[in-house]
Backbone as JSON Lines, residues from 0, in Angstrom:
{"i":0,"aa":"M","n":[9.85,8.54,47.22],"ca":[11.28,8.24,47.13],"c":[11.75,8.45,45.7]}
{"i":1,"aa":"N","n":[12.83,9.2,45.55],"ca":[13.38,9.44,44.21],"c":[14.07,8.19,43.69]}
{"i":2,"aa":"R","n":[13.81,7.89,42.44],"ca":[14.46,6.73,41.83],"c":[15.66,7.17,41.02]}
{"i":3,"aa":"R","n":[16.7,6.39,41.09],"ca":[17.87,6.67,40.27],"c":[17.56,6.27,38.83]}
{"i":4,"aa":"P","n":[18.07,7.03,37.87],"ca":[17.83,6.68,36.47],"c":[18.31,5.28,36.16]}
{"i":5,"aa":"S","n":[17.52,4.54,35.4],"ca":[17.91,3.19,35.02],"c":[19.13,3.23,34.12]}
{"i":6,"aa":"S","n":[20.03,2.25,34.29],"ca":[21.24,2.19,33.46],"c":[20.91,1.89,32.02]}
{"i":7,"aa":"T","n":[19.69,1.32,31.8],"ca":[19.3,0.99,30.43],"c":[18.54,2.13,29.77]}
{"i":8,"aa":"R","n":[18.19,3.16,30.59],"ca":[17.46,4.27,30.02],"c":[18.38,5.09,29.11]}
{"i":9,"aa":"S","n":[17.85,5.51,27.99],"ca":[18.66,6.24,27.02],"c":[19.07,7.59,27.59]}
{"i":10,"aa":"R","n":[20.37,7.88,27.63],"ca":[20.85,9.18,28.06],"c":[20.53,10.23,27.0]}
{"i":11,"aa":"R","n":[20.54,11.5,27.39],"ca":[20.17,12.56,26.47],"c":[21.31,13.55,26.35]}
{"i":12,"aa":"Y","n":[21.52,14.02,25.11],"ca":[22.55,15.01,24.82],"c":[21.88,16.13,24.03]}
{"i":13,"aa":"R","n":[21.87,17.32,24.6],"ca":[21.25,18.48,23.95],"c":[19.81,18.18,23.54]}
{"i":14,"aa":"G","n":[19.1,17.51,24.43],"ca":[17.69,17.23,24.19],"c":[17.41,16.0,23.36]}
{"i":15,"aa":"R","n":[18.43,15.29,22.91],"ca":[18.24,14.1,22.09],"c":[18.78,12.87,22.8]}
{"i":16,"aa":"S","n":[18.08,11.77,22.66],"ca":[18.52,10.53,23.28],"c":[19.66,9.91,22.49]}
{"i":17,"aa":"T","n":[20.34,8.98,23.11],"ca":[21.43,8.29,22.41],"c":[20.89,7.51,21.21]}
{"i":18,"aa":"D","n":[19.68,6.98,21.35],"ca":[19.08,6.25,20.22],"c":[18.81,7.21,19.06]}
{"i":19,"aa":"E","n":[18.34,8.4,19.37],"ca":[18.09,9.4,18.32],"c":[19.39,9.81,17.65]}
{"i":20,"aa":"L","n":[20.44,9.98,18.44],"ca":[21.74,10.35,17.87],"c":[22.28,9.24,16.98]}
{"i":21,"aa":"R","n":[22.11,7.99,17.4],"ca":[22.55,6.86,16.58],"c":[21.8,6.83,15.25]}
{"i":22,"aa":"A","n":[20.47,7.07,15.32],"ca":[19.67,7.08,14.1],"c":[20.1,8.21,13.17]}
{"i":23,"aa":"E","n":[20.42,9.37,13.74],"ca":[20.88,10.5,12.93],"c":[22.21,10.19,12.26]}
{"i":24,"aa":"R","n":[23.12,9.57,12.99],"ca":[24.42,9.22,12.4],"c":[24.25,8.21,11.28]}
{"i":25,"aa":"R","n":[23.37,7.23,11.49],"ca":[23.14,6.24,10.45],"c":[22.56,6.89,9.2]}
{"i":26,"aa":"E","n":[21.62,7.8,9.39],"ca":[21.02,8.47,8.25],"c":[22.03,9.34,7.52]}
{"i":27,"aa":"R","n":[22.91,10.0,8.26],"ca":[23.95,10.8,7.6],"c":[24.88,9.92,6.78]}
{"i":28,"aa":"L","n":[25.19,8.74,7.29],"ca":[26.02,7.8,6.53],"c":[25.3,7.34,5.26]}
{"i":29,"aa":"M","n":[24.02,7.08,5.38],"ca":[23.25,6.65,4.2],"c":[23.2,7.74,3.15]}
{"i":30,"aa":"Q","n":[22.98,8.96,3.58],"ca":[22.91,10.08,2.64],"c":[24.27,10.36,2.01]}
{"i":31,"aa":"A","n":[25.32,10.31,2.82],"ca":[26.66,10.54,2.29],"c":[27.04,9.45,1.29]}
{"i":32,"aa":"A","n":[26.65,8.22,1.59],"ca":[26.97,7.11,0.7],"c":[26.21,7.24,-0.62]}
{"i":33,"aa":"T","n":[24.95,7.65,-0.55],"ca":[24.18,7.83,-1.78],"c":[24.85,8.86,-2.69]}
{"i":34,"aa":"A","n":[25.24,9.99,-2.11],"ca":[25.86,11.04,-2.9],"c":[27.23,10.6,-3.43]}
{"i":35,"aa":"R","n":[28.02,9.98,-2.56],"ca":[29.39,9.6,-2.94],"c":[29.41,8.49,-3.98]}
{"i":36,"aa":"I","n":[28.65,7.43,-3.74],"ca":[28.61,6.31,-4.69],"c":[27.99,6.77,-6.0]}
{"i":37,"aa":"G","n":[26.97,7.62,-5.9],"ca":[26.35,8.14,-7.11],"c":[27.3,8.97,-7.95]}
{"i":38,"aa":"E","n":[28.31,9.56,-7.3],"ca":[29.25,10.43,-8.02],"c":[30.47,9.68,-8.54]}
{"i":39,"aa":"V","n":[31.11,8.87,-7.67],"ca":[32.38,8.24,-8.06],"c":[32.3,6.72,-8.15]}
{"i":40,"aa":"G","n":[31.19,6.13,-7.72],"ca":[31.05,4.68,-7.79],"c":[31.4,4.0,-6.48]}
{"i":41,"aa":"Y","n":[30.9,2.78,-6.34],"ca":[31.1,2.01,-5.11],"c":[32.57,1.67,-4.88]}
{"i":42,"aa":"Q","n":[33.26,1.21,-5.91],"ca":[34.64,0.78,-5.74],"c":[35.57,1.92,-5.32]}
{"i":43,"aa":"S","n":[35.22,3.14,-5.67],"ca":[36.07,4.29,-5.33],"c":[35.63,4.97,-4.04]}
{"i":44,"aa":"T","n":[34.64,4.41,-3.37],"ca":[34.14,4.99,-2.14],"c":[34.74,4.28,-0.94]}
{"i":45,"aa":"T","n":[35.46,5.01,-0.11],"ca":[36.09,4.42,1.07],"c":[35.29,4.75,2.32]}
{"i":46,"aa":"I","n":[35.44,3.91,3.33],"ca":[34.77,4.14,4.6],"c":[35.25,5.44,5.23]}
{"i":47,"aa":"E","n":[36.55,5.7,5.14],"ca":[37.1,6.91,5.74],"c":[36.5,8.16,5.11]}
{"i":48,"aa":"K","n":[36.36,8.16,3.78],"ca":[35.79,9.32,3.1],"c":[34.33,9.5,3.47]}
{"i":49,"aa":"L","n":[33.6,8.4,3.56],"ca":[32.19,8.48,3.94],"c":[32.03,9.05,5.34]}
{"i":50,"aa":"C","n":[32.88,8.6,6.25],"ca":[32.8,9.08,7.63],"c":[33.09,10.58,7.7]}
{"i":51,"aa":"T","n":[34.04,11.01,6.91],"ca":[34.36,12.45,6.88],"c":[33.17,13.25,6.38]}
{"i":52,"aa":"E","n":[32.55,12.8,5.3],"ca":[31.43,13.53,4.72],"c":[30.19,13.45,5.6]}
{"i":53,"aa":"A","n":[30.04,12.33,6.34],"ca":[28.87,12.18,7.21],"c":[29.11,12.77,8.6]}
{"i":54,"aa":"R","n":[30.34,13.23,8.85],"ca":[30.72,13.81,10.13],"c":[30.54,12.82,11.28]}
{"i":55,"aa":"V","n":[31.04,11.61,11.06],"ca":[31.04,10.58,12.1],"c":[32.41,9.93,12.13]}
{"i":56,"aa":"S","n":[32.69,9.2,13.18],"ca":[33.95,8.47,13.28],"c":[33.8,7.09,12.66]}
{"i":57,"aa":"T","n":[34.93,6.45,12.4],"ca":[34.87,5.08,11.87],"c":[34.25,4.14,12.9]}
{"i":58,"aa":"R","n":[34.43,4.44,14.18],"ca":[33.79,3.63,15.23],"c":[32.28,3.68,15.07]}
{"i":59,"aa":"H","n":[31.77,4.87,14.8],"ca":[30.33,5.01,14.59],"c":[29.88,4.25,13.35]}
{"i":60,"aa":"F","n":[30.71,4.25,12.3],"ca":[30.35,3.5,11.09],"c":[30.12,2.04,11.44]}
{"i":61,"aa":"Y","n":[31.06,1.44,12.17],"ca":[30.96,0.01,12.46],"c":[29.9,-0.31,13.51]}
{"i":62,"aa":"E","n":[29.36,0.69,14.16],"ca":[28.2,0.46,15.03],"c":[26.96,0.13,14.2]}
{"i":63,"aa":"H","n":[26.95,0.6,12.95],"ca":[25.77,0.43,12.1],"c":[25.98,-0.58,10.98]}
{"i":64,"aa":"F","n":[27.19,-0.66,10.45],"ca":[27.45,-1.5,9.29],"c":[28.72,-2.31,9.5]}
{"i":65,"aa":"A","n":[28.61,-3.62,9.32],"ca":[29.77,-4.48,9.53],"c":[30.83,-4.26,8.46]}
{"i":66,"aa":"T","n":[30.38,-3.93,7.25],"ca":[31.3,-3.75,6.12],"c":[30.76,-2.64,5.22]}
{"i":67,"aa":"R","n":[31.59,-2.23,4.29],"ca":[31.15,-1.27,3.28],"c":[30.02,-1.86,2.44]}
{"i":68,"aa":"E","n":[30.1,-3.16,2.14],"ca":[29.05,-3.81,1.37],"c":[27.73,-3.84,2.12]}
{"i":69,"aa":"A","n":[27.79,-3.96,3.45],"ca":[26.56,-3.94,4.25],"c":[25.85,-2.6,4.1]}
{"i":70,"aa":"L","n":[26.61,-1.53,4.0],"ca":[26.02,-0.21,3.77],"c":[25.38,-0.15,2.39]}
{"i":71,"aa":"L","n":[26.07,-0.65,1.37],"ca":[25.51,-0.68,0.03],"c":[24.23,-1.49,0.0]}
{"i":72,"aa":"S","n":[24.22,-2.61,0.7],"ca":[23.04,-3.46,0.76],"c":[21.86,-2.73,1.4]}
{"i":73,"aa":"S","n":[22.13,-1.98,2.45],"ca":[21.07,-1.21,3.11],"c":[20.52,-0.13,2.18]}
{"i":74,"aa":"L","n":[21.41,0.51,1.43],"ca":[20.97,1.51,0.46],"c":[20.09,0.87,-0.61]}
{"i":75,"aa":"F","n":[20.5,-0.27,-1.11],"ca":[19.76,-0.96,-2.15],"c":[18.38,-1.38,-1.63]}
{"i":76,"aa":"D","n":[18.34,-1.9,-0.39],"ca":[17.07,-2.3,0.19],"c":[16.12,-1.11,0.32]}
{"i":77,"aa":"R","n":[16.66,0.03,0.75],"ca":[15.82,1.22,0.89],"c":[15.26,1.64,-0.47]}
{"i":78,"aa":"I","n":[16.1,1.64,-1.49],"ca":[15.67,2.06,-2.82],"c":[14.59,1.12,-3.36]}
{"i":79,"aa":"T","n":[14.79,-0.2,-3.2],"ca":[13.81,-1.15,-3.72],"c":[12.49,-1.05,-2.96]}
{"i":80,"aa":"E","n":[12.55,-0.83,-1.65],"ca":[11.32,-0.67,-0.87],"c":[10.56,0.58,-1.3]}
{"i":81,"aa":"Q","n":[11.28,1.68,-1.5],"ca":[10.63,2.91,-1.93],"c":[10.07,2.77,-3.34]}
{"i":82,"aa":"T","n":[10.8,2.08,-4.2],"ca":[10.34,1.87,-5.57],"c":[9.06,1.05,-5.59]}
{"i":83,"aa":"R","n":[9.04,-0.01,-4.8],"ca":[7.83,-0.85,-4.75],"c":[6.64,-0.05,-4.22]}
{"i":84,"aa":"A","n":[6.88,0.79,-3.22],"ca":[5.79,1.61,-2.67],"c":[5.23,2.55,-3.73]}
{"i":85,"aa":"V","n":[6.12,3.13,-4.55],"ca":[5.69,4.04,-5.62],"c":[4.83,3.29,-6.64]}
{"i":86,"aa":"I","n":[5.27,2.09,-7.02],"ca":[4.53,1.3,-8.01],"c":[3.17,0.88,-7.47]}
{"i":87,"aa":"M","n":[3.14,0.38,-6.23],"ca":[1.89,-0.09,-5.66],"c":[0.89,1.05,-5.46]}
{"i":88,"aa":"Q","n":[1.4,2.22,-5.11],"ca":[0.51,3.38,-4.97],"c":[-0.12,3.72,-6.32]}
{"i":89,"aa":"A","n":[0.68,3.67,-7.38],"ca":[0.15,3.97,-8.71],"c":[-0.87,2.93,-9.14]}
{"i":90,"aa":"L","n":[-0.63,1.67,-8.83],"ca":[-1.57,0.61,-9.19],"c":[-2.88,0.73,-8.42]}
{"i":91,"aa":"A","n":[-2.79,1.29,-7.22],"ca":[-3.99,1.43,-6.38],"c":[-4.89,2.57,-6.82]}
{"i":92,"aa":"E","n":[-4.33,3.49,-7.61],"ca":[-5.12,4.64,-8.06],"c":[-6.09,4.22,-9.16]}
{"i":93,"aa":"Q","n":[-7.25,4.86,-9.13],"ca":[-8.29,4.53,-10.1],"c":[-8.0,5.19,-11.45]}
{"i":94,"aa":"A","n":[-8.31,4.47,-12.52],"ca":[-8.17,5.01,-13.87],"c":[-9.3,4.46,-14.72]}
{"i":95,"aa":"D","n":[-9.79,5.28,-15.64],"ca":[-10.89,4.86,-16.49],"c":[-10.5,3.7,-17.39]}
{"i":96,"aa":"D","n":[-9.27,3.69,-17.83],"ca":[-8.8,2.67,-18.76],"c":[-7.8,1.75,-18.05]}
{"i":97,"aa":"A","n":[-7.99,0.44,-18.14],"ca":[-7.14,-0.52,-17.44],"c":[-5.71,-0.47,-17.95]}
{"i":98,"aa":"V","n":[-5.54,-0.28,-19.26],"ca":[-4.2,-0.19,-19.82],"c":[-3.49,1.06,-19.31]}
{"i":99,"aa":"E","n":[-4.2,2.17,-19.26],"ca":[-3.6,3.41,-18.78],"c":[-3.2,3.28,-17.32]}
{"i":100,"aa":"R","n":[-3.98,2.54,-16.54],"ca":[-3.64,2.31,-15.14],"c":[-2.32,1.54,-15.03]}
{"i":101,"aa":"A","n":[-2.13,0.53,-15.87],"ca":[-0.89,-0.24,-15.86],"c":[0.28,0.63,-16.31]}
{"i":102,"aa":"L","n":[0.06,1.44,-17.35],"ca":[1.12,2.32,-17.83],"c":[1.46,3.4,-16.8]}
{"i":103,"aa":"N","n":[0.47,3.83,-16.03],"ca":[0.74,4.82,-14.98],"c":[1.69,4.25,-13.93]}
{"i":104,"aa":"A","n":[1.57,2.95,-13.65],"ca":[2.47,2.32,-12.69],"c":[3.9,2.27,-13.23]}
{"i":105,"aa":"V","n":[4.02,1.94,-14.51],"ca":[5.34,1.95,-15.15],"c":[5.91,3.37,-15.16]}
{"i":106,"aa":"R","n":[5.06,4.32,-15.48],"ca":[5.48,5.73,-15.53],"c":[5.96,6.19,-14.14]}
{"i":107,"aa":"A","n":[5.25,5.78,-13.1],"ca":[5.64,6.16,-11.73],"c":[7.0,5.58,-11.38]}
{"i":108,"aa":"F","n":[7.23,4.32,-11.77],"ca":[8.53,3.69,-11.51],"c":[9.65,4.41,-12.24]}
{"i":109,"aa":"V","n":[9.47,4.64,-13.52],"ca":[10.52,5.28,-14.32],"c":[10.79,6.69,-13.83]}
{"i":110,"aa":"R","n":[9.73,7.43,-13.52],"ca":[9.89,8.8,-13.05],"c":[10.66,8.83,-11.72]}
{"i":111,"aa":"Y","n":[10.35,7.88,-10.86],"ca":[11.06,7.8,-9.57],"c":[12.53,7.47,-9.8]}
{"i":112,"aa":"A","n":[12.8,6.54,-10.69],"ca":[14.19,6.15,-10.97],"c":[14.99,7.3,-11.56]}
{"i":113,"aa":"L","n":[14.39,8.03,-12.49],"ca":[15.11,9.09,-13.19],"c":[15.22,10.38,-12.39]}
{"i":114,"aa":"S","n":[14.41,10.51,-11.35],"ca":[14.4,11.76,-10.58],"c":[15.66,11.96,-9.76]}
{"i":115,"aa":"D","n":[16.41,10.89,-9.52],"ca":[17.65,10.99,-8.73],"c":[18.7,10.08,-9.36]}
{"i":116,"aa":"P","n":[19.56,10.61,-10.24],"ca":[20.55,9.79,-10.92],"c":[21.48,9.03,-9.96]}
{"i":117,"aa":"A","n":[21.8,9.63,-8.81],"ca":[22.67,8.94,-7.85],"c":[21.99,7.68,-7.33]}
{"i":118,"aa":"R","n":[20.74,7.82,-6.97],"ca":[19.97,6.68,-6.49],"c":[19.82,5.62,-7.58]}
{"i":119,"aa":"A","n":[19.57,6.06,-8.82],"ca":[19.43,5.14,-9.93],"c":[20.73,4.4,-10.2]}
{"i":120,"aa":"R","n":[21.85,5.11,-10.08],"ca":[23.14,4.47,-10.33],"c":[23.4,3.36,-9.31]}
{"i":121,"aa":"I","n":[23.02,3.6,-8.06],"ca":[23.19,2.56,-7.04],"c":[22.33,1.35,-7.38]}
{"i":122,"aa":"A","n":[21.08,1.6,-7.78],"ca":[20.15,0.51,-8.04],"c":[20.5,-0.31,-9.27]}
{"i":123,"aa":"F","n":[20.95,0.36,-10.34],"ca":[21.08,-0.32,-11.63],"c":[22.52,-0.58,-12.08]}
{"i":124,"aa":"V","n":[23.48,0.08,-11.44],"ca":[24.86,-0.07,-11.89],"c":[25.79,-0.58,-10.78]}
{"i":125,"aa":"E","n":[25.81,0.1,-9.66],"ca":[26.84,-0.15,-8.65],"c":[26.66,-1.44,-7.87]}
{"i":126,"aa":"T","n":[25.47,-2.03,-7.9],"ca":[25.27,-3.3,-7.2],"c":[25.65,-4.51,-8.06]}
{"i":127,"aa":"V","n":[25.93,-4.27,-9.33],"ca":[26.26,-5.36,-10.24],"c":[27.7,-5.82,-10.02]}
{"i":128,"aa":"G","n":[27.89,-7.14,-9.83],"ca":[29.22,-7.71,-9.73],"c":[29.94,-7.47,-8.43]}
{"i":129,"aa":"V","n":[29.26,-6.97,-7.41],"ca":[29.92,-6.7,-6.13],"c":[30.25,-7.99,-5.4]}
{"i":130,"aa":"S","n":[29.29,-8.88,-5.31],"ca":[29.48,-10.15,-4.6],"c":[28.31,-11.06,-4.91]}
{"i":131,"aa":"P","n":[28.44,-12.37,-4.64],"ca":[27.3,-13.28,-4.82],"c":[26.1,-12.86,-3.96]}
{"i":132,"aa":"H","n":[26.38,-12.36,-2.76],"ca":[25.3,-11.92,-1.86],"c":[24.52,-10.77,-2.48]}
{"i":133,"aa":"M","n":[25.21,-9.76,-2.99],"ca":[24.53,-8.63,-3.6],"c":[23.81,-9.04,-4.87]}
{"i":134,"aa":"E","n":[24.38,-9.99,-5.58],"ca":[23.73,-10.45,-6.8],"c":[22.4,-11.13,-6.47]}
{"i":135,"aa":"R","n":[22.37,-11.91,-5.39],"ca":[21.12,-12.54,-4.98],"c":[20.07,-11.49,-4.61]}
{"i":136,"aa":"R","n":[20.48,-10.45,-3.91],"ca":[19.54,-9.39,-3.54],"c":[19.04,-8.66,-4.78]}
{"i":137,"aa":"R","n":[19.94,-8.45,-5.72],"ca":[19.56,-7.77,-6.96],"c":[18.57,-8.61,-7.76]}
{"i":138,"aa":"R","n":[18.82,-9.92,-7.82],"ca":[17.92,-10.8,-8.56],"c":[16.55,-10.87,-7.9]}
{"i":139,"aa":"L","n":[16.51,-10.84,-6.58],"ca":[15.23,-10.84,-5.88],"c":[14.43,-9.58,-6.21]}
{"i":140,"aa":"A","n":[15.12,-8.44,-6.26],"ca":[14.45,-7.18,-6.6],"c":[13.92,-7.22,-8.03]}
{"i":141,"aa":"I","n":[14.71,-7.76,-8.95],"ca":[14.28,-7.87,-10.35],"c":[13.06,-8.78,-10.45]}
{"i":142,"aa":"N","n":[13.11,-9.91,-9.75],"ca":[11.99,-10.85,-9.8],"c":[10.72,-10.24,-9.2]}
{"i":143,"aa":"D","n":[10.9,-9.39,-8.2],"ca":[9.76,-8.72,-7.6],"c":[9.07,-7.83,-8.63]}
{"i":144,"aa":"F","n":[9.86,-7.08,-9.39],"ca":[9.31,-6.21,-10.43],"c":[8.68,-7.04,-11.55]}
{"i":145,"aa":"V","n":[9.31,-8.17,-11.88],"ca":[8.74,-9.08,-12.88],"c":[7.36,-9.55,-12.43]}
{"i":146,"aa":"D","n":[7.24,-9.9,-11.15],"ca":[5.95,-10.35,-10.63],"c":[4.88,-9.27,-10.76]}
{"i":147,"aa":"V","n":[5.26,-8.02,-10.48],"ca":[4.31,-6.92,-10.58],"c":[3.79,-6.79,-12.01]}
{"i":148,"aa":"I","n":[4.7,-6.82,-12.98],"ca":[4.31,-6.68,-14.39],"c":[3.49,-7.88,-14.85]}
{"i":149,"aa":"S","n":[3.93,-9.08,-14.48],"ca":[3.22,-10.29,-14.87],"c":[1.8,-10.3,-14.3]}
{"i":150,"aa":"N","n":[1.68,-9.91,-13.02],"ca":[0.35,-9.88,-12.4],"c":[-0.55,-8.83,-13.05]}
{"i":151,"aa":"A","n":[0.04,-7.69,-13.41],"ca":[-0.73,-6.65,-14.08],"c":[-1.22,-7.14,-15.44]}
{"i":152,"aa":"A","n":[-0.36,-7.86,-16.17],"ca":[-0.75,-8.41,-17.47],"c":[-1.86,-9.45,-17.32]}
{"i":153,"aa":"Q","n":[-1.74,-10.29,-16.3],"ca":[-2.78,-11.29,-16.06],"c":[-4.11,-10.63,-15.73]}
{"i":154,"aa":"H","n":[-4.03,-9.53,-14.99],"ca":[-5.25,-8.78,-14.65],"c":[-5.9,-8.23,-15.92]}
{"i":155,"aa":"L","n":[-5.09,-7.71,-16.83],"ca":[-5.61,-7.21,-18.1],"c":[-6.22,-8.35,-18.92]}
{"i":156,"aa":"A","n":[-5.61,-9.53,-18.84],"ca":[-6.15,-10.69,-19.56],"c":[-7.49,-11.11,-18.99]}
{"i":157,"aa":"E","n":[-7.62,-11.06,-17.67],"ca":[-8.88,-11.42,-17.02],"c":[-10.0,-10.46,-17.41]}
{"i":158,"aa":"Q","n":[-9.62,-9.21,-17.71],"ca":[-10.61,-8.21,-18.12],"c":[-10.9,-8.27,-19.61]}
{"i":159,"aa":"G","n":[-10.22,-9.16,-20.32],"ca":[-10.44,-9.3,-21.75],"c":[-9.67,-8.32,-22.6]}
{"i":160,"aa":"V","n":[-8.78,-7.54,-21.96],"ca":[-7.98,-6.56,-22.71],"c":[-6.85,-7.24,-23.46]}
{"i":161,"aa":"L","n":[-6.23,-8.24,-22.84],"ca":[-5.13,-8.99,-23.45],"c":[-5.55,-10.45,-23.59]}
{"i":162,"aa":"P","n":[-4.93,-11.17,-24.51],"ca":[-5.23,-12.61,-24.62],"c":[-4.75,-13.35,-23.37]}
{"i":163,"aa":"K","n":[-5.45,-14.42,-23.03],"ca":[-5.07,-15.2,-21.87],"c":[-3.89,-16.09,-22.22]}
{"i":164,"aa":"R","n":[-2.76,-15.81,-21.57],"ca":[-1.55,-16.59,-21.8],"c":[-0.61,-16.38,-20.62]}
{"i":165,"aa":"H","n":[0.53,-17.05,-20.64],"ca":[1.51,-16.92,-19.56],"c":[2.39,-15.7,-19.88]}
{"i":166,"aa":"Y","n":[2.43,-14.74,-18.96],"ca":[3.12,-13.48,-19.25],"c":[4.45,-13.3,-18.51]}
{"i":167,"aa":"R","n":[4.89,-14.29,-17.78],"ca":[6.1,-14.08,-16.99],"c":[7.33,-13.86,-17.86]}
{"i":168,"aa":"L","n":[7.48,-14.64,-18.92],"ca":[8.65,-14.47,-19.79],"c":[8.63,-13.09,-20.46]}
{"i":169,"aa":"A","n":[7.46,-12.65,-20.86],"ca":[7.35,-11.31,-21.45],"c":[7.7,-10.24,-20.42]}
{"i":170,"aa":"A","n":[7.3,-10.47,-19.17],"ca":[7.62,-9.52,-18.11],"c":[9.12,-9.48,-17.86]}
{"i":171,"aa":"I","n":[9.78,-10.64,-17.91],"ca":[11.23,-10.69,-17.75],"c":[11.91,-9.88,-18.85]}
{"i":172,"aa":"A","n":[11.42,-10.04,-20.07],"ca":[12.0,-9.31,-21.2],"c":[11.81,-7.8,-21.03]}
{"i":173,"aa":"L","n":[10.65,-7.38,-20.56],"ca":[10.38,-5.96,-20.37],"c":[11.24,-5.38,-19.25]}
{"i":174,"aa":"V","n":[11.39,-6.11,-18.17],"ca":[12.23,-5.63,-17.07],"c":[13.67,-5.52,-17.52]}
{"i":175,"aa":"G","n":[14.15,-6.52,-18.26],"ca":[15.53,-6.47,-18.75],"c":[15.75,-5.29,-19.68]}
{"i":176,"aa":"A","n":[14.8,-5.06,-20.58],"ca":[14.91,-3.94,-21.51],"c":[14.88,-2.61,-20.77]}
{"i":177,"aa":"T","n":[13.98,-2.49,-19.79],"ca":[13.89,-1.25,-19.01],"c":[15.18,-1.0,-18.25]}
{"i":178,"aa":"N","n":[15.71,-2.05,-17.65],"ca":[16.96,-1.93,-16.9],"c":[18.09,-1.43,-17.79]}
{"i":179,"aa":"E","n":[18.23,-2.02,-18.97],"ca":[19.31,-1.63,-19.87],"c":[19.12,-0.22,-20.41]}
{"i":180,"aa":"M","n":[17.89,0.19,-20.64],"ca":[17.63,1.54,-21.1],"c":[18.01,2.56,-20.02]}
{"i":181,"aa":"L","n":[17.71,2.23,-18.77],"ca":[18.08,3.13,-17.67],"c":[19.6,3.2,-17.49]}
{"i":182,"aa":"V","n":[20.26,2.07,-17.63],"ca":[21.72,2.05,-17.53],"c":[22.33,2.89,-18.65]}
{"i":183,"aa":"E","n":[21.79,2.75,-19.84],"ca":[22.29,3.53,-20.97],"c":[22.09,5.03,-20.74]}
{"i":184,"aa":"W","n":[20.93,5.39,-20.19],"ca":[20.67,6.8,-19.89],"c":[21.64,7.33,-18.84]}
{"i":185,"aa":"L","n":[21.93,6.51,-17.83],"ca":[22.86,6.94,-16.78],"c":[24.26,7.16,-17.32]}
{"i":186,"aa":"S","n":[24.62,6.44,-18.39],"ca":[25.95,6.6,-18.98],"c":[26.1,7.96,-19.66]}
{"i":187,"aa":"G","n":[24.99,8.58,-19.98],"ca":[25.02,9.88,-20.65],"c":[25.15,9.8,-22.15]}
{"i":188,"aa":"D","n":[25.16,8.57,-22.68],"ca":[25.39,8.41,-24.11],"c":[24.13,8.58,-24.97]}
{"i":189,"aa":"T","n":[22.96,8.55,-24.36],"ca":[21.73,8.63,-25.16],"c":[21.44,10.04,-25.64]}
{"i":190,"aa":"G","n":[21.9,11.04,-24.88],"ca":[21.59,12.41,-25.21],"c":[20.16,12.79,-24.93]}
{"i":191,"aa":"L","n":[19.42,11.93,-24.22],"ca":[18.02,12.18,-23.93],"c":[17.86,12.81,-22.55]}
{"i":192,"aa":"T","n":[16.86,13.65,-22.41],"ca":[16.5,14.16,-21.1],"c":[15.76,13.06,-20.34]}
{"i":193,"aa":"A","n":[15.55,13.28,-19.05],"ca":[14.8,12.31,-18.25],"c":[13.39,12.14,-18.81]}
{"i":194,"aa":"E","n":[12.78,13.25,-19.23],"ca":[11.43,13.19,-19.79],"c":[11.4,12.39,-21.08]}
{"i":195,"aa":"Q","n":[12.41,12.55,-21.92],"ca":[12.46,11.81,-23.18],"c":[12.69,10.32,-22.94]}
{"i":196,"aa":"M","n":[13.53,9.99,-21.96],"ca":[13.76,8.58,-21.65],"c":[12.5,7.95,-21.06]}
{"i":197,"aa":"E","n":[11.8,8.69,-20.23],"ca":[10.53,8.19,-19.69],"c":[9.57,7.86,-20.83]}
{"i":198,"aa":"R","n":[9.49,8.76,-21.81],"ca":[8.6,8.55,-22.94],"c":[9.02,7.32,-23.75]}
{"i":199,"aa":"A","n":[10.33,7.12,-23.91],"ca":[10.82,5.98,-24.68],"c":[10.44,4.66,-24.0]}
{"i":200,"aa":"I","n":[10.54,4.61,-22.68],"ca":[10.2,3.38,-21.95],"c":[8.7,3.14,-21.99]}
{"i":201,"aa":"I","n":[7.92,4.19,-21.81],"ca":[6.47,4.04,-21.89],"c":[6.05,3.59,-23.29]}
{"i":202,"aa":"D","n":[6.7,4.13,-24.31],"ca":[6.4,3.72,-25.7],"c":[6.68,2.23,-25.89]}
{"i":203,"aa":"L","n":[7.74,1.73,-25.27],"ca":[8.07,0.31,-25.37],"c":[6.93,-0.53,-24.81]}
{"i":204,"aa":"F","n":[6.48,-0.2,-23.61],"ca":[5.39,-0.95,-22.99],"c":[4.11,-0.8,-23.8]}
{"i":205,"aa":"S","n":[3.83,0.41,-24.26],"ca":[2.6,0.66,-25.02],"c":[2.58,-0.15,-26.31]}
{"i":206,"aa":"T","n":[3.74,-0.23,-26.98],"ca":[3.83,-0.95,-28.25],"c":[3.57,-2.44,-28.04]}
{"i":207,"aa":"L","n":[4.16,-3.01,-27.0],"ca":[3.97,-4.44,-26.74],"c":[2.54,-4.74,-26.33]}
{"i":208,"aa":"I","n":[1.93,-3.84,-25.54],"ca":[0.52,-4.04,-25.16],"c":[-0.37,-3.96,-26.4]}
{"i":209,"aa":"A","n":[-0.1,-2.95,-27.25],"ca":[-0.9,-2.79,-28.47],"c":[-0.77,-4.01,-29.38]}
{"i":210,"aa":"G","n":[0.46,-4.55,-29.47],"ca":[0.65,-5.75,-30.29],"c":[-0.11,-6.94,-29.76]}
{"i":211,"aa":"A","n":[-0.1,-7.11,-28.44],"ca":[-0.83,-8.22,-27.84],"c":[-2.33,-8.04,-28.03]}
{"i":212,"aa":"R","n":[-2.81,-6.82,-27.93],"ca":[-4.25,-6.56,-28.11],"c":[-4.66,-6.8,-29.56]}
{"i":213,"aa":"A","n":[-3.78,-6.43,-30.48],"ca":[-4.09,-6.63,-31.9],"c":[-4.19,-8.11,-32.23]}
{"i":214,"aa":"S","n":[-3.26,-8.91,-31.69],"ca":[-3.29,-10.35,-31.95],"c":[-4.51,-10.98,-31.3]}
{"i":215,"aa":"H","n":[-4.94,-10.39,-30.17],"ca":[-6.14,-10.91,-29.49],"c":[-7.39,-10.62,-30.28]}
{"i":216,"aa":"A","n":[-7.41,-9.47,-30.94],"ca":[-8.6,-9.05,-31.68],"c":[-8.73,-9.76,-33.02]}
{"i":217,"aa":"S","n":[-7.59,-10.21,-33.57],"ca":[-7.63,-10.81,-34.92],"c":[-8.12,-12.26,-34.89]}
């Protein structure tokens, strides 16, 4: 006996299911928002303009995002998840020198951030001051990076490379300095290439590690 298609079964259009089409529309909105916000900023980005660039209707927009801020939040979450994955992958890689392994993780983060200025602008500039909700998400992301640096420093201390002490405040200072250096680079005022800015940030971390090692040895 032939069964009638279930009403809950996903219909297909040109070989694609409705779920696949929804996912494609959402991804087009995310990509359009990354490009648009990266170019003109969040405040100058309208839902109507995004829908036009993503080739979707406003009805489709609200199927995925309740507000424009919800879209920004989704973009920020994606960027922070990808950034964390890049850092953790670098930390998992073997290196002969423990300090070089830690610096490789910083290098991977900076290189990822600088490789796409639009993405970096969303992460470090456009989420600032949007709302208390976005500020909480931003602070959580910052604290996550602080934890990574602090844990890496504690690991170096356990290996005898650094003196045994509490490194969270130092990690906060390093994250803040890195954030401001990236924001300055995005402004275009530094005159540095991405490679030069990467070197400047790595030099900052290297100098502080060298100073801590020197004080430990004396």
